[in-house]
DRENDO-1510 file (C-alpha; in Angstrom, 1 decimal, always signed):
<recs>
REC; n; res; u; v; w
REC; 1; MET; -91.6; +79.2; +5.9 .
REC; 2; VAL; -92.5; +82.7; +4.2 .
REC; 3; GLY; -91.0; +85.4; +5.9 .
REC; 4; PHE; -92.2; +88.8; +7.0 .
REC; 5; ASP; -90.6; +90.9; +4.4 .
REC; 6; ASN; -92.7; +94.2; +4.3 .
REC; 7; GLY; -91.5; +94.6; +0.3 .
REC; 8; GLU; -92.5; +91.2; -0.8 .
REC; 9; ALA; -95.6; +90.3; -3.0 .
REC; 10; SER; -97.5; +87.7; -1.1 .
REC; 11; PRO; -98.3; +84.5; -2.8 .
REC; 12; LEU; -101.7; +85.0; -3.0 .
REC; 13; ASP; -104.4; +84.8; -5.6 .
REC; 14; ALA; -108.0; +85.3; -4.9 .
REC; 15; THR; -108.8; +82.9; -7.6 .
REC; 16; THR; -107.0; +80.1; -6.3 .
REC; 17; THR; -108.3; +77.7; -3.8 .
REC; 18; PRO; -106.4; +78.2; -0.3 .
REC; 19; HIS; -104.2; +75.4; -0.6 .
REC; 20; SER; -103.5; +75.3; -4.7 .
REC; 21; THR; -100.3; +77.2; -6.1 .
REC; 22; PRO; -101.3; +80.5; -7.5 .
REC; 23; ASN; -100.7; +81.5; -10.8 .
REC; 24; THR; -100.7; +85.1; -10.6 .
REC; 25; PRO; -99.3; +86.7; -7.3 .
REC; 26; LEU; -100.9; +89.9; -6.1 .
REC; 27; PRO; -98.9; +93.2; -6.7 .
REC; 28; PRO; -97.1; +94.6; -3.7 .
REC; 29; PRO; -98.8; +95.9; -0.9 .
REC; 30; GLN; -99.9; +99.3; -0.5 .
REC; 31; LYS; -99.0; +99.6; +3.1 .
REC; 32; SER; -97.4; +96.7; +5.2 .
REC; 33; LEU; -97.7; +97.0; +9.3 .
REC; 34; GLN; -96.4; +94.5; +11.6 .
REC; 35; LEU; -98.4; +93.5; +14.4 .
REC; 36; TYR; -96.9; +93.3; +17.8 .
REC; 37; LYS; -98.0; +92.0; +21.4 .
REC; 38; ARG; -97.6; +93.9; +24.5 .
REC; 39; LEU; -98.1; +93.0; +28.3 .
REC; 40; ALA; -99.2; +89.9; +29.8 .
REC; 41; PHE; -102.0; +88.0; +28.2 .
REC; 42; GLY; -102.1; +90.2; +25.2 .
REC; 43; ARG; -103.7; +93.3; +26.9 .
REC; 44; LYS; -102.0; +96.0; +24.4 .
REC; 45; HIS; -101.5; +95.5; +20.5 .
REC; 46; LEU; -99.9; +97.8; +18.3 .
REC; 47; PHE; -99.7; +98.1; +14.4 .
REC; 48; THR; -96.5; +99.6; +13.1 .
REC; 49; PRO; -94.6; +100.2; +9.6 .
REC; 50; SER; -91.1; +98.6; +11.4 .
REC; 51; SER; -90.2; +98.0; +14.8 .
REC; 52; SER; -88.0; +101.4; +15.1 .
REC; 53; GLU; -91.0; +103.3; +13.8 .
REC; 54; ASP; -93.9; +104.6; +15.8 .
REC; 55; ALA; -97.0; +102.9; +15.9 .
REC; 56; GLN; -99.8; +103.6; +13.5 .
REC; 57; TYR; -102.5; +102.0; +15.6 .
REC; 58; PHE; -102.6; +100.7; +19.0 .
REC; 59; VAL; -105.0; +99.0; +20.8 .
REC; 60; ILE; -105.8; +98.6; +24.7 .
REC; 61; ASN; -107.8; +95.5; +25.9 .
REC; 62; PRO; -107.8; +95.9; +29.7 .
REC; 63; VAL; -109.2; +92.1; +30.1 .
REC; 64; PRO; -108.6; +90.3; +26.9 .
REC; 65; HIS; -109.3; +86.7; +28.3 .
REC; 66; LYS; -112.4; +86.3; +30.3 .
REC; 67; HIS; -116.0; +87.0; +29.9 .
REC; 68; ALA; -117.7; +88.7; +26.9 .
REC; 69; ASN; -118.9; +91.4; +29.1 .
REC; 70; THR; -115.7; +92.6; +30.3 .
REC; 71; TRP; -114.2; +92.5; +26.6 .
REC; 72; THR; -114.4; +96.2; +26.1 .
REC; 73; PRO; -110.9; +97.4; +23.6 .
REC; 74; VAL; -110.4; +100.5; +22.6 .
REC; 75; PHE; -108.6; +101.1; +19.4 .
REC; 76; TYR; -106.0; +104.4; +18.9 .
REC; 77; ARG; -105.0; +105.8; +15.6 .
REC; 78; GLY; -101.2; +107.0; +16.8 .
REC; 79; GLU; -99.1; +105.6; +19.4 .
REC; 80; ASN; -99.4; +104.6; +23.0 .
REC; 81; PRO; -101.8; +106.9; +24.6 .
REC; 82; LYS; -100.0; +106.8; +27.8 .
REC; 83; TYR; -97.1; +108.5; +26.5 .
REC; 84; THR; -98.6; +110.3; +23.5 .
REC; 85; PRO; -101.7; +112.5; +24.4 .
REC; 86; THR; -102.1; +113.2; +20.6 .
REC; 87; SER; -103.1; +109.5; +20.0 .
REC; 88; LYS; -107.0; +109.8; +19.0 .
REC; 89; ALA; -109.4; +106.8; +20.2 .
REC; 90; ILE; -111.2; +105.9; +16.8 .
REC; 91; ALA; -113.0; +102.7; +17.8 .
REC; 92; ARG; -114.4; +100.7; +20.8 .
REC; 93; ILE; -115.6; +97.3; +20.3 .
REC; 94; ARG; -118.2; +94.7; +22.0 .
REC; 95; ARG; -118.8; +91.1; +21.4 .
REC; 96; THR; -121.1; +88.0; +22.2 .
REC; 97; GLY; -120.1; +84.8; +23.9 .
REC; 98; MET; -118.2; +82.3; +21.7 .
REC; 99; TRP; -116.9; +85.3; +19.6 .
REC; 100; ASN; -119.7; +85.2; +17.1 .
REC; 101; SER; -120.6; +88.6; +16.6 .
REC; 102; PHE; -119.0; +91.7; +17.1 .
REC; 103; ARG; -120.4; +95.9; +17.3 .
REC; 104; ILE; -117.8; +98.2; +16.5 .
REC; 105; GLU; -118.5; +102.3; +16.9 .
REC; 106; LEU; -116.1; +103.7; +14.2 .
REC; 107; GLY; -114.6; +107.3; +13.8 .
REC; 108; ASP; -112.8; +110.1; +15.5 .
REC; 109; GLY; -115.9; +111.1; +17.4 .
REC; 110; VAL; -115.3; +107.8; +19.4 .
REC; 111; ASP; -112.8; +109.7; +21.4 .
REC; 112; GLU; -115.0; +112.5; +22.2 .
REC; 113; VAL; -117.6; +110.1; +23.3 .
REC; 114; LEU; -115.1; +108.6; +25.7 .
REC; 115; GLU; -114.1; +112.0; +26.9 .
REC; 116; ASN; -117.7; +112.7; +28.0 .
REC; 117; LYS; -118.3; +109.3; +29.7 .
REC; 118; ARG; -114.8; +110.1; +31.6 .
REC; 119; ARG; -116.4; +113.7; +32.4 .
REC; 120; VAL; -120.3; +112.0; +33.7 .
REC; 121; LYS; -117.9; +109.2; +35.9 .
REC; 122; GLU; -116.2; +112.2; +37.4 .
REC; 123; ARG; -119.0; +114.1; +38.2 .
REC; 124; LYS; -120.7; +111.1; +39.3 .
REC; 125; SER; -117.9; +110.1; +41.6 .
REC; 126; TYR; -117.5; +113.6; +43.1 .
REC; 127; GLU; -121.3; +113.4; +44.0 .
REC; 128; ARG; -121.4; +110.1; +45.7 .
REC; 129; LYS; -118.7; +110.8; +48.1 .
REC; 130; GLN; -120.6; +114.2; +49.0 .
REC; 131; ARG; -123.6; +112.2; +49.6 .
REC; 132; THR; -121.4; +109.9; +51.8 .
REC; 133; ARG; -119.7; +113.0; +53.8 .
REC; 134; LYS; -122.9; +114.6; +54.4 .
REC; 135; ARG; -124.4; +111.1; +55.9 .
REC; 136; PHE; -121.6; +111.4; +58.4 .
REC; 137; ARG; -122.6; +115.0; +58.9 .
REC; 138; MET; -119.0; +116.2; +57.3 .
REC; 139; LYS; -118.5; +119.1; +55.4 .
REC; 140; GLU; -118.4; +119.4; +51.5 .
REC; 141; LYS; -115.1; +119.1; +50.3 .
REC; 142; PRO; -114.2; +120.9; +46.7 .
REC; 143; PRO; -113.3; +118.6; +43.8 .
REC; 144; LYS; -109.4; +118.3; +43.5 .
REC; 145; LYS; -109.7; +119.2; +40.0 .
REC; 146; GLU; -112.5; +121.0; +38.2 .
REC; 147; LEU; -115.0; +119.1; +36.9 .
REC; 148; GLU; -116.0; +119.3; +33.0 .
REC; 149; ASP; -119.5; +119.5; +31.4 .
REC; 150; GLU; -120.3; +117.0; +28.9 .
REC; 151; LYS; -119.6; +118.6; +25.2 .
REC; 152; ASP; -121.3; +118.0; +22.0 .
REC; 153; VAL; -119.7; +115.3; +19.7 .
REC; 154; THR; -118.9; +116.4; +16.1 .
REC; 155; GLY; -116.6; +113.7; +15.0 .
REC; 156; LEU; -117.9; +110.8; +12.6 .
REC; 157; VAL; -119.4; +107.6; +15.1 .
REC; 158; MET; -120.7; +104.7; +12.4 .
REC; 159; THR; -121.8; +101.4; +13.7 .
REC; 160; LEU; -120.0; +98.7; +12.0 .
REC; 161; LYS; -121.1; +94.9; +12.7 .
REC; 162; MET; -119.3; +91.8; +12.3 .
REC; 163; LYS; -120.3; +88.4; +12.7 .
REC; 164; ARG; -119.4; +84.8; +11.7 .
REC; 165; VAL; -121.2; +83.4; +8.6 .
REC; 166; SER; -121.7; +80.1; +10.9 .
REC; 167; PHE; -120.9; +78.5; +13.9 .
REC; 168; LEU; -118.5; +76.2; +12.6 .
REC; 169; LYS; -116.8; +78.5; +10.2 .
REC; 170; ARG; -113.6; +80.7; +10.7 .
REC; 171; THR; -115.1; +83.6; +8.2 .
REC; 172; LEU; -116.0; +87.1; +9.5 .
REC; 173; LYS; -118.2; +89.1; +7.4 .
REC; 174; TRP; -118.7; +93.0; +7.6 .
REC; 175; GLU; -119.9; +95.4; +5.6 .
REC; 176; LEU; -118.7; +99.2; +4.9 .
REC; 177; GLU; -120.3; +101.7; +2.2 .
REC; 178; GLY; -122.8; +99.0; +0.9 .
REC; 179; GLN; -119.8; +96.5; +0.3 .
REC; 180; GLU; -119.6; +93.3; +1.7 .
REC; 181; TYR; -116.0; +91.9; +3.0 .
REC; 182; GLN; -115.2; +88.6; +4.5 .
REC; 183; TRP; -111.9; +87.8; +6.6 .
REC; 184; LYS; -111.2; +83.7; +5.9 .
REC; 185; GLY; -108.6; +81.5; +6.2 .
REC; 186; THR; -105.7; +80.9; +3.9 .
REC; 187; ARG; -103.0; +78.2; +3.4 .
REC; 188; ALA; -101.3; +80.3; +0.8 .
REC; 189; PHE; -98.3; +81.3; +3.4 .
REC; 190; LEU; -97.6; +77.6; +4.1 .
REC; 191; PRO; -94.7; +75.8; +2.6 .
REC; 192; SER; -95.6; +74.2; -0.4 .
REC; 193; GLY; -95.1; +70.5; +1.1 .
REC; 194; VAL; -98.0; +71.3; +3.5 .
REC; 195; ARG; -100.1; +73.7; +1.9 .
REC; 196; GLY; -102.6; +70.9; +1.5 .
REC; 197; TRP; -103.0; +69.9; +5.1 .
REC; 198; LYS; -106.3; +71.4; +6.8 .
REC; 199; GLY; -106.2; +72.4; +10.1 .
REC; 200; ILE; -102.5; +73.8; +10.6 .
REC; 201; SER; -102.9; +77.5; +9.2 .
REC; 202; HIS; -104.0; +80.7; +11.3 .
REC; 203; ASP; -103.0; +83.0; +8.3 .
REC; 204; LEU; -106.2; +85.2; +7.0 .
REC; 205; LYS; -107.0; +87.1; +3.8 .
REC; 206; LEU; -109.7; +89.6; +3.4 .
REC; 207; VAL; -112.0; +89.6; +0.0 .
REC; 208; ASP; -114.8; +91.5; -0.9 .
REC; 209; SER; -118.0; +90.4; -2.6 .
REC; 210; ASN; -116.0; +90.1; -5.9 .
REC; 211; ASN; -113.4; +87.7; -4.1 .
REC; 212; HIS; -110.9; +90.0; -5.1 .
REC; 213; VAL; -108.2; +90.1; -2.0 .
REC; 214; ILE; -107.8; +93.6; -0.1 .
REC; 215; ALA; -105.6; +92.8; +2.9 .
REC; 216; THR; -103.6; +89.5; +4.3 .
REC; 217; ILE; -102.5; +88.9; +7.7 .
REC; 218; GLU; -99.7; +86.6; +7.8 .
REC; 219; LYS; -98.9; +85.1; +11.5 .
REC; 220; ASP; -95.5; +84.4; +12.7 .
REC; 221; ARG; -95.5; +80.9; +13.9 .
REC; 222; TRP; -92.9; +81.1; +16.2 .
REC; 223; SER; -93.7; +84.1; +17.9 .
REC; 224; CYS; -94.0; +82.1; +21.3 .
REC; 225; PHE; -90.5; +81.0; +21.0 .
REC; 226; ARG; -88.8; +84.3; +20.3 .
REC; 227; PRO; -87.8; +86.6; +22.9 .
REC; 228; SER; -89.4; +90.1; +23.1 .
REC; 229; GLU; -87.8; +93.2; +21.3 .
REC; 230; ARG; -86.6; +95.5; +23.9 .
REC; 231; THR; -86.0; +99.2; +23.3 .
REC; 232; ASP; -84.0; +101.8; +25.6 .
REC; 233; GLY; -87.5; +103.4; +26.9 .
REC; 234; PRO; -91.0; +104.0; +26.2 .
REC; 235; PRO; -93.7; +104.3; +24.6 .
REC; 236; ASN; -93.1; +100.4; +23.8 .
REC; 237; LYS; -90.1; +99.1; +26.0 .
REC; 238; LYS; -91.0; +95.5; +25.2 .
REC; 239; LYS; -93.0; +94.0; +22.2 .
REC; 240; SER; -93.2; +90.5; +20.6 .
REC; 241; LEU; -94.2; +89.9; +16.9 .
REC; 242; VAL; -97.7; +88.6; +16.3 .
REC; 243; GLY; -97.6; +88.7; +12.3 .
REC; 244; VAL; -97.8; +91.3; +9.2 .
REC; 245; LEU; -100.9; +93.2; +7.7 .
REC; 246; ARG; -100.6; +93.7; +4.4 .
REC; 247; ILE; -103.2; +95.9; +2.5 .
REC; 248; TYR; -103.2; +95.9; -1.2 .
REC; 249; PRO; -104.0; +98.5; -3.9 .
REC; 250; ALA; -107.5; +97.3; -4.3 .
REC; 251; ALA; -108.3; +98.8; -0.9 .
REC; 252; TYR; -107.7; +102.1; -2.0 .
REC; 253; THR; -109.3; +101.9; -5.4 .
REC; 254; LYS; -113.0; +102.1; -3.9 .
REC; 255; ALA; -114.4; +105.5; -3.4 .
REC; 256; ALA; -114.3; +106.8; +0.2 .
REC; 257; PRO; -117.7; +106.3; +2.1 .
REC; 258; GLU; -120.2; +109.1; +1.8 .
REC; 259; PRO; -122.5; +109.6; +4.8 .
REC; 260; ASP; -125.6; +109.1; +2.5 .
REC; 261; GLN; -124.0; +105.6; +1.6 .
REC; 262; LEU; -123.8; +104.2; +4.8 .
REC; 263; LYS; -127.4; +103.4; +5.4 .
REC; 264; GLN; -127.7; +104.8; +8.6 .
REC; 265; ALA; -129.4; +107.9; +10.0 .
REC; 266; SER; -128.2; +110.5; +12.3 .
REC; 267; GLY; -127.6; +114.3; +12.3 .
REC; 268; THR; -124.3; +116.1; +12.5 .
REC; 269; THR; -123.6; +116.5; +16.0 .
REC; 270; ILE; -124.6; +114.5; +19.3 .
REC; 271; VAL; -125.9; +117.0; +21.7 .
REC; 272; ALA; -124.7; +116.7; +25.3 .
REC; 273; LYS; -128.0; +117.3; +27.3 .
REC; 274; GLN; -126.9; +118.6; +30.9 .
REC; 275; ASP; -130.8; +118.0; +32.3 .
REC; 276; GLU; -131.0; +114.5; +30.5 .
REC; 277; PRO; -127.6; +113.0; +30.3 .
REC; 278; HIS; -126.7; +111.2; +27.3 .
REC; 279; CYS; -126.0; +107.4; +27.6 .
REC; 280; TRP; -122.4; +107.3; +26.3 .
REC; 281; ASN; -122.0; +103.9; +27.0 .
REC; 282; MET; -122.1; +101.3; +24.0 .
REC; 283; GLY; -124.4; +98.8; +25.4 .
REC; 284; GLU; -124.9; +94.9; +24.7 .
REC; 285; VAL; -124.1; +93.5; +20.8 .
REC; 286; GLY; -127.7; +93.1; +20.2 .
REC; 287; GLU; -128.5; +96.9; +21.1 .
REC; 288; GLU; -128.8; +99.8; +18.8 .
REC; 289; SER; -126.0; +102.3; +19.5 .
REC; 290; GLN; -127.1; +105.4; +20.8 .
REC; 291; ASN; -124.1; +107.6; +19.9 .
REC; 292; LEU; -124.3; +107.5; +16.0 .
REC; 293; ASN; -123.1; +111.0; +14.2 .
REC; 294; ILE; -122.5; +109.5; +10.5 .
REC; 295; GLY; -122.3; +113.0; +9.4 .
REC; 296; GLY; -119.1; +114.0; +11.4 .
REC; 297; SER; -115.8; +114.6; +10.5 .
REC; 298; HIS; -113.0; +112.0; +10.1 .
REC; 299; SER; -109.6; +112.8; +9.7 .
REC; 300; GLY; -108.6; +109.3; +8.3 .
REC; 301; ASN; -109.1; +106.5; +5.9 .
REC; 302; VAL; -112.4; +104.8; +6.8 .
REC; 303; THR; -111.7; +101.7; +4.9 .
REC; 304; GLU; -108.0; +101.6; +6.2 .
REC; 305; ASP; -109.2; +102.0; +9.9 .
REC; 306; ALA; -111.9; +99.5; +9.2 .
REC; 307; ILE; -109.3; +97.1; +7.9 .
REC; 308; GLY; -106.7; +97.1; +10.5 .
REC; 309; LEU; -109.5; +97.1; +13.3 .
REC; 310; THR; -111.4; +94.2; +12.1 .
REC; 311; GLY; -108.1; +92.1; +11.3 .
REC; 312; TRP; -106.8; +92.5; +14.6 .
REC; 313; ILE; -110.2; +91.4; +15.8 .
REC; 314; ALA; -109.9; +88.4; +13.6 .
REC; 315; MET; -106.8; +87.5; +14.8 .
REC; 316; GLU; -107.5; +87.6; +18.2 .
REC; 317; ALA; -110.9; +85.5; +17.7 .
REC; 318; GLU; -108.5; +83.0; +16.3 .
REC; 319; HIS; -106.5; +83.1; +19.1 .
REC; 320; ARG; -108.9; +83.0; +22.3 .
REC; 321; LEU; -111.4; +80.4; +20.5 .
REC; 322; ARG; -108.4; +78.1; +20.6 .
REC; 323; HIS; -108.4; +78.3; +24.5 .
REC; 324; LYS; -112.6; +78.4; +24.8 .
REC; 325; ILE; -113.0; +75.1; +26.1 .
REC; 326; ILE; -110.8; +76.0; +28.9 .
REC; 327; ASP; -113.0; +78.9; +29.9 .
REC; 328; LEU; -116.4; +76.9; +29.5 .
REC; 329; LEU; -115.1; +74.4; +32.3 .
REC; 330; GLU; -114.1; +77.3; +34.4 .
REC; 331; GLU; -117.6; +78.6; +34.2 .
REC; 332; ILE; -119.0; +75.2; +34.6 .
REC; 333; ALA; -117.1; +74.8; +37.8 .
REC; 334; GLU; -118.2; +78.2; +38.8 .
REC; 335; GLU; -121.9; +77.4; +38.7 .
REC; 336; PHE; -121.4; +74.2; +40.7 .
REC; 337; LYS; -120.1; +76.0; +43.6 .
REC; 338; GLU; -122.4; +78.6; +43.7 .
</recs>
């Protein structure tokens, strides 16, 4: 079985079939990030260059294993935000049932949108408590901490849509800067003796419209049998290796996305109106986002952020769909109970 050496070039060539032996290996990856899982049910994940280094990306997914309307992960740039206040939310995601379609809000402005959502929630909670006190003829009570007003969003907020090409295929496609990308399954990381077998690999590769390999995800097939890696203290006391994301130089040779190339229209600021509060919620997958700010600023590489985010979604979808039949049986049982 192929190991998880960060500096090793992957034996994968886009011009070969998934089970054939490649003739021309890819160059060494430009960046390698190990994907780790934390907490029960995979409520947290992180991408880090090595187990001893700080995380580059962190994912918080409070309810990863229930229905689509409760699946609301947030993607951070930086270490665990619980212990690292400098970490910034750069994406949030919604999905449909059966993991067929995903809608993503991506950019530095997502952190500002979530902060506004928190401010509105705190203000409404305070007002609701005061109405209850008034109903029981109690005096008004000042808030424990100062209530903040909503602020204008100046960072980038763009919409990224990803969906399966068909119901029976594992391929997920998405588009950025007019370029189409697809996460596909690959058997290139399997031992040569079983590379021709179907249905036994969960590794993935990302290819562009020219069938050039942009990134790969090699899954650690024995992760569930290995003990968790432990450290002395926070931010990540215990974590389990899931796989390795390798991003190749082809991902960085493409020009950085320009606002007028993203085929979406918005201003440079999302204005917070106090008399008419903005809807900071993301809404359902089929709805158009109200929080677009294509002209906003973004401190990272949009393409790299999108590759890491969509790669995590593809891995999560692969894992969850294997248990979907159990979820369907639970739903049927709940319907009969009602």
